[in-house]
PQR file with spaces between the fields and no chain letter, atoms N, CA, C, O and H, PARSE charges and radii, in Angstrom:
ATOM       1  N    MET     1      -4.534  295.758  -30.260 -0.4000 1.5000
ATOM       2  CA   MET     1      -4.883  295.061  -28.962 -0.0000 2.0000
ATOM       3  C    MET     1      -3.320  294.569  -28.507  0.5500 1.7000
ATOM       4  O    MET     1      -2.412  294.001  -29.113 -0.5500 1.4000
ATOM       5  N    GLU     2      -3.479  295.075  -27.147 -0.4000 1.5000
ATOM       6  CA   GLU     2      -1.878  294.768  -26.159 -0.0000 2.0000
ATOM       7  C    GLU     2      -2.557  293.710  -25.507  0.5500 1.7000
ATOM       8  O    GLU     2      -3.717  293.641  -25.100 -0.5500 1.4000
ATOM       9  H    GLU     2      -4.216  295.537  -26.654  0.4000 1.0000
ATOM      10  N    VAL     3      -1.348  292.658  -25.472 -0.4000 1.5000
ATOM      11  CA   VAL     3      -1.275  291.415  -25.166 -0.0000 2.0000
ATOM      12  C    VAL     3      -0.508  291.567  -23.483  0.5500 1.7000
ATOM      13  O    VAL     3       0.584  292.094  -23.269 -0.5500 1.4000
ATOM      14  H    VAL     3      -0.406  292.714  -25.802  0.4000 1.0000
ATOM      15  N    GLN     4      -1.154  291.131  -22.748 -0.4000 1.5000
ATOM      16  CA   GLN     4      -0.613  291.300  -21.273 -0.0000 2.0000
ATOM      17  C    GLN     4      -0.397  290.054  -20.643  0.5500 1.7000
ATOM      18  O    GLN     4       0.644  289.680  -20.102 -0.5500 1.4000
ATOM      19  H    GLN     4      -2.041  290.703  -22.922  0.4000 1.0000
ATOM      20  N    MET     5      -1.629  289.346  -20.773 -0.4000 1.5000
ATOM      21  CA   MET     5      -1.378  288.154  -19.892 -0.0000 2.0000
ATOM      22  C    MET     5      -0.932  286.778  -20.734  0.5500 1.7000
ATOM      23  O    MET     5      -1.245  286.652  -21.917 -0.5500 1.4000
ATOM      24  H    MET     5      -2.475  289.650  -21.213  0.4000 1.0000
ATOM      25  N    ALA     6      -0.039  285.583  -19.888 -0.4000 1.5000
ATOM      26  CA   ALA     6       0.165  284.627  -20.763 -0.0000 2.0000
ATOM      27  C    ALA     6      -0.991  283.522  -21.410  0.5500 1.7000
ATOM      28  O    ALA     6      -0.778  282.693  -22.295 -0.5500 1.4000
ATOM      29  H    ALA     6       0.215  285.685  -18.926  0.4000 1.0000
ATOM      30  N    ASP     7      -2.279  283.779  -20.683 -0.4000 1.5000
ATOM      31  CA   ASP     7      -3.407  283.173  -20.990 -0.0000 2.0000
ATOM      32  C    ASP     7      -3.989  283.770  -22.271  0.5500 1.7000
ATOM      33  O    ASP     7      -4.485  283.047  -23.135 -0.5500 1.4000
ATOM      34  H    ASP     7      -2.453  284.452  -19.964  0.4000 1.0000
ATOM      35  N    ASP     8      -3.916  285.215  -22.390 -0.4000 1.5000
ATOM      36  CA   ASP     8      -4.195  285.616  -23.783 -0.0000 2.0000
ATOM      37  C    ASP     8      -3.389  285.571  -24.789  0.5500 1.7000
ATOM      38  O    ASP     8      -3.679  286.191  -25.812 -0.5500 1.4000
ATOM      39  H    ASP     8      -3.513  285.802  -21.688  0.4000 1.0000
ATOM      40  N    VAL     9      -2.307  284.884  -24.706 -0.4000 1.5000
ATOM      41  CA   VAL     9      -1.247  284.541  -25.894 -0.0000 2.0000
ATOM      42  C    VAL     9      -1.557  283.224  -25.986  0.5500 1.7000
ATOM      43  O    VAL     9      -1.633  282.842  -27.154 -0.5500 1.4000
ATOM      44  H    VAL     9      -2.071  284.380  -23.875  0.4000 1.0000
ATOM      45  N    LEU    10      -1.830  282.131  -24.898 -0.4000 1.5000
ATOM      46  CA   LEU    10      -1.967  281.159  -25.092 -0.0000 2.0000
ATOM      47  C    LEU    10      -3.562  280.734  -26.142  0.5500 1.7000
ATOM      48  O    LEU    10      -3.651  279.860  -27.004 -0.5500 1.4000
ATOM      49  H    LEU    10      -1.768  282.442  -23.950  0.4000 1.0000
ATOM      50  N    THR    11      -4.362  281.449  -25.791 -0.4000 1.5000
ATOM      51  CA   THR    11      -5.815  281.625  -26.304 -0.0000 2.0000
ATOM      52  C    THR    11      -5.366  282.148  -27.682  0.5500 1.7000
ATOM      53  O    THR    11      -5.735  281.384  -28.574 -0.5500 1.4000
ATOM      54  H    THR    11      -4.289  282.159  -25.090  0.4000 1.0000
ATOM      55  N    ILE    12      -4.714  283.170  -28.105 -0.4000 1.5000
ATOM      56  CA   ILE    12      -4.267  283.763  -29.476 -0.0000 2.0000
ATOM      57  C    ILE    12      -3.582  282.726  -30.359  0.5500 1.7000
ATOM      58  O    ILE    12      -3.828  282.528  -31.549 -0.5500 1.4000
ATOM      59  H    ILE    12      -4.414  283.791  -27.380  0.4000 1.0000
ATOM      60  N    LEU    13      -2.463  281.936  -29.416 -0.4000 1.5000
ATOM      61  CA   LEU    13      -1.949  281.140  -30.619 -0.0000 2.0000
ATOM      62  C    LEU    13      -2.398  279.647  -30.672  0.5500 1.7000
ATOM      63  O    LEU    13      -1.861  278.869  -31.460 -0.5500 1.4000
ATOM      64  H    LEU    13      -2.263  282.097  -28.450  0.4000 1.0000
ATOM      65  N    SER    14      -3.524  279.206  -29.707 -0.4000 1.5000
ATOM      66  CA   SER    14      -4.120  278.023  -30.082 -0.0000 2.0000
ATOM      67  C    SER    14      -5.335  278.302  -31.014  0.5500 1.7000
ATOM      68  O    SER    14      -6.043  277.344  -31.322 -0.5500 1.4000
ATOM      69  H    SER    14      -3.961  279.838  -29.067  0.4000 1.0000
ATOM      70  N    ARG    15      -5.592  279.384  -31.424 -0.4000 1.5000
ATOM      71  CA   ARG    15      -6.539  279.690  -32.306 -0.0000 2.0000
ATOM      72  C    ARG    15      -5.675  279.765  -33.950  0.5500 1.7000
ATOM      73  O    ARG    15      -6.342  279.849  -34.981 -0.5500 1.4000
ATOM      74  H    ARG    15      -5.017  280.163  -31.173  0.4000 1.0000
ATOM      75  N    ILE    16      -4.602  279.733  -33.970 -0.4000 1.5000
ATOM      76  CA   ILE    16      -3.872  279.807  -35.190 -0.0000 2.0000
ATOM      77  C    ILE    16      -3.705  278.414  -36.023  0.5500 1.7000
ATOM      78  O    ILE    16      -2.888  277.523  -35.790 -0.5500 1.4000
ATOM      79  H    ILE    16      -4.060  279.664  -33.132  0.4000 1.0000
ATOM      80  N    THR    17      -4.568  278.451  -36.927 -0.4000 1.5000
ATOM      81  CA   THR    17      -4.658  276.943  -37.771 -0.0000 2.0000
ATOM      82  C    THR    17      -4.109  276.867  -39.107  0.5500 1.7000
ATOM      83  O    THR    17      -3.776  275.837  -39.693 -0.5500 1.4000
ATOM      84  H    THR    17      -5.232  279.175  -37.116  0.4000 1.0000
ATOM      85  N    THR    18      -4.026  278.430  -39.667 -0.4000 1.5000
ATOM      86  CA   THR    18      -3.663  278.530  -41.024 -0.0000 2.0000
ATOM      87  C    THR    18      -2.922  279.642  -41.264  0.5500 1.7000
ATOM      88  O    THR    18      -2.916  280.510  -40.391 -0.5500 1.4000
ATOM      89  H    THR    18      -4.296  279.267  -39.191  0.4000 1.0000
ATOM      90  N    VAL    19      -2.241  279.817  -42.344 -0.4000 1.5000
ATOM      91  CA   VAL    19      -1.336  280.737  -42.675 -0.0000 2.0000
ATOM      92  C    VAL    19      -2.268  282.012  -42.474  0.5500 1.7000
ATOM      93  O    VAL    19      -1.846  282.840  -41.666 -0.5500 1.4000
ATOM      94  H    VAL    19      -2.246  279.112  -43.053  0.4000 1.0000
ATOM      95  N    SER    20      -3.187  282.214  -42.951 -0.4000 1.5000
ATOM      96  CA   SER    20      -4.190  283.422  -42.642 -0.0000 2.0000
ATOM      97  C    SER    20      -3.971  283.606  -41.013  0.5500 1.7000
ATOM      98  O    SER    20      -3.274  284.481  -40.500 -0.5500 1.4000
ATOM      99  H    SER    20      -3.529  281.541  -43.607  0.4000 1.0000
ATOM     100  N    ASP    21      -4.465  282.935  -40.552 -0.4000 1.5000
ATOM     101  CA   ASP    21      -4.563  283.163  -38.909 -0.0000 2.0000
ATOM     102  C    ASP    21      -3.272  283.384  -38.234  0.5500 1.7000
ATOM     103  O    ASP    21      -3.357  283.571  -37.020 -0.5500 1.4000
ATOM     104  H    ASP    21      -5.031  282.224  -40.968  0.4000 1.0000
ATOM     105  N    LEU    22      -2.042  283.403  -38.781 -0.4000 1.5000
ATOM     106  CA   LEU    22      -0.751  283.357  -38.395 -0.0000 2.0000
ATOM     107  C    LEU    22      -0.579  284.852  -38.883  0.5500 1.7000
ATOM     108  O    LEU    22      -0.324  285.716  -38.044 -0.5500 1.4000
ATOM     109  H    LEU    22      -1.973  283.250  -39.767  0.4000 1.0000
ATOM     110  N    THR    23      -0.706  285.164  -40.164 -0.4000 1.5000
ATOM     111  CA   THR    23      -0.626  286.665  -40.229 -0.0000 2.0000
ATOM     112  C    THR    23      -1.475  287.536  -40.135  0.5500 1.7000
ATOM     113  O    THR    23      -1.301  288.648  -40.636 -0.5500 1.4000
ATOM     114  H    THR    23      -0.913  284.462  -40.846  0.4000 1.0000
ATOM     115  N    GLN    24      -2.707  287.161  -39.387 -0.4000 1.5000
ATOM     116  CA   GLN    24      -3.436  288.410  -38.717 -0.0000 2.0000
ATOM     117  C    GLN    24      -2.946  287.870  -37.244  0.5500 1.7000
ATOM     118  O    GLN    24      -3.033  288.812  -36.456 -0.5500 1.4000
ATOM     119  H    GLN    24      -2.849  286.258  -38.981  0.4000 1.0000
ATOM     120  N    ALA    25      -2.593  287.006  -36.775 -0.4000 1.5000
ATOM     121  CA   ALA    25      -2.060  287.035  -35.086 -0.0000 2.0000
ATOM     122  C    ALA    25      -0.987  288.065  -35.106  0.5500 1.7000
ATOM     123  O    ALA    25      -0.908  288.968  -34.274 -0.5500 1.4000
ATOM     124  H    ALA    25      -2.522  286.242  -37.415  0.4000 1.0000
ATOM     125  N    PHE    26      -0.033  287.856  -36.258 -0.4000 1.5000
ATOM     126  CA   PHE    26       1.152  288.594  -36.221 -0.0000 2.0000
ATOM     127  C    PHE    26       1.008  289.685  -37.098  0.5500 1.7000
ATOM     128  O    PHE    26       1.879  289.852  -37.951 -0.5500 1.4000
ATOM     129  H    PHE    26      -0.097  287.122  -36.934  0.4000 1.0000
ATOM     130  N    SER    27      -0.208  290.662  -37.012 -0.4000 1.5000
ATOM     131  CA   SER    27      -0.438  291.479  -38.160 -0.0000 2.0000
ATOM     132  C    SER    27       0.346  292.714  -38.288  0.5500 1.7000
ATOM     133  O    SER    27       0.309  293.246  -39.397 -0.5500 1.4000
ATOM     134  H    SER    27      -0.916  290.526  -36.319  0.4000 1.0000
ATOM     135  N    ASP    28       1.053  293.280  -37.365 -0.4000 1.5000
ATOM     136  CA   ASP    28       1.750  294.443  -37.377 -0.0000 2.0000
ATOM     137  C    ASP    28       2.961  294.430  -36.287  0.5500 1.7000
ATOM     138  O    ASP    28       2.805  293.771  -35.259 -0.5500 1.4000
ATOM     139  H    ASP    28       1.083  292.848  -36.463  0.4000 1.0000
ATOM     140  N    GLU    29       4.279  295.224  -36.526 -0.4000 1.5000
ATOM     141  CA   GLU    29       5.285  295.065  -35.748 -0.0000 2.0000
ATOM     142  C    GLU    29       4.696  295.385  -34.063  0.5500 1.7000
ATOM     143  O    GLU    29       5.188  294.801  -33.098 -0.5500 1.4000
ATOM     144  H    GLU    29       4.406  295.760  -37.361  0.4000 1.0000
ATOM     145  N    ASP    30       3.754  296.242  -33.957 -0.4000 1.5000
ATOM     146  CA   ASP    30       3.583  296.123  -32.229 -0.0000 2.0000
ATOM     147  C    ASP    30       2.975  295.061  -31.738  0.5500 1.7000
ATOM     148  O    ASP    30       3.255  294.728  -30.587 -0.5500 1.4000
ATOM     149  H    ASP    30       3.354  296.717  -34.741  0.4000 1.0000
ATOM     150  N    GLN    31       2.058  294.334  -32.463 -0.4000 1.5000
ATOM     151  CA   GLN    31       1.230  293.238  -32.106 -0.0000 2.0000
ATOM     152  C    GLN    31       2.302  291.868  -32.162  0.5500 1.7000
ATOM     153  O    GLN    31       2.423  291.222  -31.121 -0.5500 1.4000
ATOM     154  H    GLN    31       1.830  294.604  -33.398  0.4000 1.0000
ATOM     155  N    CYS    32       2.903  291.534  -33.122 -0.4000 1.5000
ATOM     156  CA   CYS    32       4.162  290.780  -33.051 -0.0000 2.0000
ATOM     157  C    CYS    32       5.095  290.803  -31.793  0.5500 1.7000
ATOM     158  O    CYS    32       5.374  289.829  -31.094 -0.5500 1.4000
ATOM     159  H    CYS    32       2.805  292.058  -33.967  0.4000 1.0000
ATOM     160  N    ARG    33       5.642  292.444  -31.590 -0.4000 1.5000
ATOM     161  CA   ARG    33       6.372  292.312  -30.030 -0.0000 2.0000
ATOM     162  C    ARG    33       5.510  292.174  -28.636  0.5500 1.7000
ATOM     163  O    ARG    33       5.913  291.950  -27.494 -0.5500 1.4000
ATOM     164  H    ARG    33       5.415  293.235  -32.157  0.4000 1.0000
ATOM     165  N    CYS    34       4.306  292.367  -29.089 -0.4000 1.5000
ATOM     166  CA   CYS    34       3.379  292.150  -27.716 -0.0000 2.0000
ATOM     167  C    CYS    34       3.659  290.662  -27.626  0.5500 1.7000
ATOM     168  O    CYS    34       4.386  290.167  -26.765 -0.5500 1.4000
ATOM     169  H    CYS    34       3.979  292.549  -30.016  0.4000 1.0000
ATOM     170  N    LEU    35       3.011  289.958  -28.610 -0.4000 1.5000
ATOM     171  CA   LEU    35       3.092  288.443  -28.295 -0.0000 2.0000
ATOM     172  C    LEU    35       4.186  287.648  -28.185  0.5500 1.7000
ATOM     173  O    LEU    35       4.213  286.573  -27.586 -0.5500 1.4000
ATOM     174  H    LEU    35       2.420  290.360  -29.310  0.4000 1.0000
ATOM     175  N    LEU    36       5.258  288.261  -28.861 -0.4000 1.5000
ATOM     176  CA   LEU    36       6.381  287.320  -28.612 -0.0000 2.0000
ATOM     177  C    LEU    36       7.177  287.952  -27.197  0.5500 1.7000
ATOM     178  O    LEU    36       8.137  287.328  -26.744 -0.5500 1.4000
ATOM     179  H    LEU    36       5.236  289.135  -29.347  0.4000 1.0000
ATOM     180  N    GLU    37       6.823  288.916  -26.700 -0.4000 1.5000
ATOM     181  CA   GLU    37       7.252  289.162  -25.526 -0.0000 2.0000
ATOM     182  C    GLU    37       6.431  288.289  -24.253  0.5500 1.7000
ATOM     183  O    GLU    37       6.852  287.594  -23.327 -0.5500 1.4000
ATOM     184  H    GLU    37       6.043  289.423  -27.068  0.4000 1.0000
ATOM     185  N    ALA    38       5.233  288.642  -24.644 -0.4000 1.5000
ATOM     186  CA   ALA    38       4.416  287.639  -23.821 -0.0000 2.0000
ATOM     187  C    ALA    38       4.746  286.069  -23.665  0.5500 1.7000
ATOM     188  O    ALA    38       4.506  285.438  -22.636 -0.5500 1.4000
ATOM     189  H    ALA    38       4.892  289.206  -25.395  0.4000 1.0000
ATOM     190  N    MET    39       5.210  285.636  -24.588 -0.4000 1.5000
ATOM     191  CA   MET    39       5.739  284.223  -24.844 -0.0000 2.0000
ATOM     192  C    MET    39       7.060  283.947  -24.021  0.5500 1.7000
ATOM     193  O    MET    39       7.155  282.975  -23.271 -0.5500 1.4000
ATOM     194  H    MET    39       5.405  286.148  -25.424  0.4000 1.0000
ATOM     195  N    VAL    40       8.158  284.943  -24.226 -0.4000 1.5000
ATOM     196  CA   VAL    40       9.291  284.789  -23.423 -0.0000 2.0000
ATOM     197  C    VAL    40       9.279  285.334  -22.122  0.5500 1.7000
ATOM     198  O    VAL    40      10.186  284.891  -21.416 -0.5500 1.4000
ATOM     199  H    VAL    40       8.081  285.733  -24.835  0.4000 1.0000
ATOM     200  N    TRP    41       8.351  286.360  -21.455 -0.4000 1.5000
ATOM     201  CA   TRP    41       8.082  286.862  -20.304 -0.0000 2.0000
ATOM     202  C    TRP    41       6.923  286.731  -20.075  0.5500 1.7000
ATOM     203  O    TRP    41       6.377  287.811  -20.298 -0.5500 1.4000
ATOM     204  H    TRP    41       7.615  286.719  -22.029  0.4000 1.0000
ATOM     205  N    PRO    42       5.978  285.741  -19.633 -0.5600 1.5000
ATOM     206  CA   PRO    42       4.532  285.586  -19.444  0.2800 2.0000
ATOM     207  C    PRO    42       4.455  286.505  -18.009  0.5500 1.7000
ATOM     208  O    PRO    42       3.467  287.209  -17.804 -0.5500 1.4000
ATOM     209  N    ARG    43       5.177  286.462  -17.383 -0.4000 1.5000
ATOM     210  CA   ARG    43       4.667  287.683  -15.912 -0.0000 2.0000
ATOM     211  C    ARG    43       5.463  288.998  -16.268  0.5500 1.7000
ATOM     212  O    ARG    43       5.981  289.552  -15.299 -0.5500 1.4000
ATOM     213  H    ARG    43       5.980  285.890  -17.549  0.4000 1.0000
ATOM     214  N    GLY    44       5.646  289.596  -17.524 -0.4000 1.5000
ATOM     215  CA   GLY    44       6.551  290.302  -17.583 -0.0000 2.0000
ATOM     216  C    GLY    44       7.775  290.606  -17.594  0.5500 1.7000
ATOM     217  O    GLY    44       8.474  289.887  -16.881 -0.5500 1.4000
ATOM     218  H    GLY    44       5.225  289.145  -18.311  0.4000 1.0000
ATOM     219  N    ARG    45       8.314  291.456  -18.175 -0.4000 1.5000
ATOM     220  CA   ARG    45       9.923  291.724  -18.194 -0.0000 2.0000
ATOM     221  C    ARG    45      10.499  291.962  -16.665  0.5500 1.7000
ATOM     222  O    ARG    45      10.871  293.053  -16.233 -0.5500 1.4000
ATOM     223  H    ARG    45       7.746  292.041  -18.755  0.4000 1.0000
ATOM     224  N    ILE    46      10.498  291.057  -16.135 -0.4000 1.5000
ATOM     225  CA   ILE    46      11.243  290.947  -14.684 -0.0000 2.0000
ATOM     226  C    ILE    46      12.911  290.093  -15.019  0.5500 1.7000
ATOM     227  O    ILE    46      13.226  289.155  -15.750 -0.5500 1.4000
ATOM     228  H    ILE    46      10.197  290.171  -16.486  0.4000 1.0000
ATOM     229  N    CYS    47      13.565  290.847  -14.213 -0.4000 1.5000
ATOM     230  CA   CYS    47      14.949  290.516  -14.146 -0.0000 2.0000
ATOM     231  C    CYS    47      14.971  289.072  -13.586  0.5500 1.7000
ATOM     232  O    CYS    47      14.295  288.962  -12.563 -0.5500 1.4000
ATOM     233  H    CYS    47      13.309  291.610  -13.619  0.4000 1.0000
ATOM     234  N    PRO    48      15.526  288.041  -13.965 -0.5600 1.5000
ATOM     235  CA   PRO    48      15.566  286.695  -13.135  0.2800 2.0000
ATOM     236  C    PRO    48      16.924  287.076  -11.963  0.5500 1.7000
ATOM     237  O    PRO    48      17.000  286.095  -11.222 -0.5500 1.4000
ATOM     238  N    ALA    49      17.631  287.777  -11.691 -0.4000 1.5000
ATOM     239  CA   ALA    49      18.591  288.089  -11.012 -0.0000 2.0000
ATOM     240  C    ALA    49      18.213  288.995   -9.615  0.5500 1.7000
ATOM     241  O    ALA    49      18.520  288.699   -8.461 -0.5500 1.4000
ATOM     242  H    ALA    49      17.570  288.574  -12.292  0.4000 1.0000
ATOM     243  N    CYS    50      17.285  290.450  -10.179 -0.4000 1.5000
ATOM     244  CA   CYS    50      16.902  290.975   -8.884 -0.0000 2.0000
ATOM     245  C    CYS    50      15.717  291.052   -8.850  0.5500 1.7000
ATOM     246  O    CYS    50      15.295  291.550   -7.806 -0.5500 1.4000
ATOM     247  H    CYS    50      17.035  290.690  -11.117  0.4000 1.0000
ATOM     248  N    GLY    51      14.656  290.639   -9.882 -0.4000 1.5000
ATOM     249  CA   GLY    51      13.173  290.767   -9.564 -0.0000 2.0000
ATOM     250  C    GLY    51      12.860  292.142   -9.906  0.5500 1.7000
ATOM     251  O    GLY    51      11.715  292.570   -9.760 -0.5500 1.4000
ATOM     252  H    GLY    51      14.999  290.235  -10.731  0.4000 1.0000
């Protein structure tokens, strides 16, 4: 599952209530990267200096 939008990330993170949920949300390297990137760059990876 590719995470693209900040709302999707907030939905996924809001559903994490147990360690099992956390393990599933960050189940593999690609999913983990997508979630972390969406948290850091909610509108995509955009340069703050030049856009």
